[in-house]
C-alpha positions, 0 to 999 in steps of 0.5 A, a space after each residue: 871299175 877297172 878300165 878294160 886294157 887294150 887287147 889285140 883281137 884275133 882278127 888283128 893278129 891274123 888268127 885262122 880261124 878268126 873265131 875259136 872252135 874251143 868249147 865253152 866252160 862255166 865262169 867264173 873259174 875258181 883258178 887262174 894259172 900263169 904260163 910261158 911259151 918257153 920260146 925265144 924270138 917270138 913277139 907280136 902278131 907274128 909270134 901269135 900266128 907262129 904259136 897258133 900254127 904250132 898248136 894246130 900241128 900238135 893236134 890242138 883245135 887252137 892256140 891253147 891259152 885264153 890270153 897271151 901277153 907279149 914281153 917286153 911290150 906288154 901287148 895283150 892278145 886275145 887267144 881262146 878268150 874267156 869262158 873257153 876250154 884252155 887246153 893248157 893244163 890238162 896234166 895226168 887224169 886231173 884236167 884243169 882245162 874246164 875249171 880254170 883259165 890260162 894266161 901265157 907270157 911270150 918268152 922263156 923265163 927259166 934262166 933266159 928272159 925276165 918280165 918287163 915292168 910293162 908286161 907285169 902291169 899288163 898282166 895285172 890290169 888283165 887280171 883285175 879286169 877279168 875278175 870284175 867281168 866274172 871270168 876268174 878269181 881276183 889273184 893268179 892261183 899260181 904257175 902252171 907247174 903248181 897245177 895238179 899232176 903237172 910236171 913242168 918248169 912252166 912258167 919259169 923262175 923269173 916270172 914265178 918270182 913276180 906272181 906276188 907283184 902281179 897280184 899286188 898290182 891287180 889289187 891296187 887297180 881296184 876301186 878305192 883310195 890309195 895310201 896318202 903319202 906323208 907330208 913333205 918334210 923338205 930339206 936334204 934327202 940323200 948324199 951320193 958319192 962319186 966313183 972316185 970317192 973324192 966328192 959327192 952330190 946332195 939332193 934336196 926335197 925340192 929337186 935341188 942338187 949340190 955338188 962337192 969335190 969332183 962331183 959334176 953338176 948335170 942339172 936339177 929340178 930345183 925351181 921347177 914344179 914337182 907333183 911330189 917331193 924328191 926323196 932319193 938320188 942315184 949316180 951312174 957308176 961312170 960318174 957322168 950322170 944321175 937320177 932323182 926320184 920323187 915320192 910319187 915314182 917320178 924319175 928325172 934323169 940328168 947327164 948321161 943317165 938314161 930315162 928308162 921309165 917311172 911310176 909317175 901317174 900309176 897306182 902305188 900301194 905305198 910311196 916310193 922311198 929310194 932309187 938304185 942303179 945297176 952296175 952298168 948304169 943302164 937301168 934302175 930299181 925303185 923301192 916302195 915303202 911297202 917293200 915293192 920293187 919296180 924295175 926299169 931298163 936293163 936291170 933284172 928283178 930278183 924279188 921284193 919284200 912286198 907283203 913281208 915288211 910291215 906297212 903302214 
């Protein structure tokens, strides 16, 4: 079974009233819509209190959504809760409020914010857990703007682009074995040039790094225990550090390359095969063999090929 994600209760974030007055609806609902607050600067418990106060001033009996997820922290807040009228997608004459649930993400994802990896994982875990509890379907139905008779940009293009990834992660957290990575072949795995083009690094499956020309050595995983073989490396554009990535999603940072997170110990639908850093050298992308993309640091998510490439 999917483990229950940590959820901040209404009492903990300071809801008033503590118990929602929203009416009950039948579960499981056939649909689940994803929203955003379209706000900037609202986070945590204070953000929840502000959102609730705005909803009450607008004539709602409570904050409109069933759950709210903070970005970038990924903290999950109980709003109206499962099996309650959401009041979030009552558009036109065809209200979805009594036949669907609503999960909302703090932020404005229409050209301003991008969802963090922690946020995506939190939504996915909540999605999988709620499905097992019999609250809603196994996948997010779509963005709010796709709900019947709803004319809105919600939940914003950058979050909409991640709905497929969220659903994929939620499906991956269901019971059952994941893909078995191929046996490590060993040997050299990647060559990465220096910014000047007058040198390069070579990384090996055992974590070793070999430097040539003006490439400087900043460390390696050679001779150290690895849970999975190293498969790729990326160097900072400044030439002052680099990252190694292992098949299980583990990331190892050296020099001035910042460690911004990894997929080590997390459910993967396919092994990691590559890493690439952004133009500023303050973040990176990991590529799964199935086309999935995992974003860390200050990089942006632009889409993935998960479900589009043939795998396995």
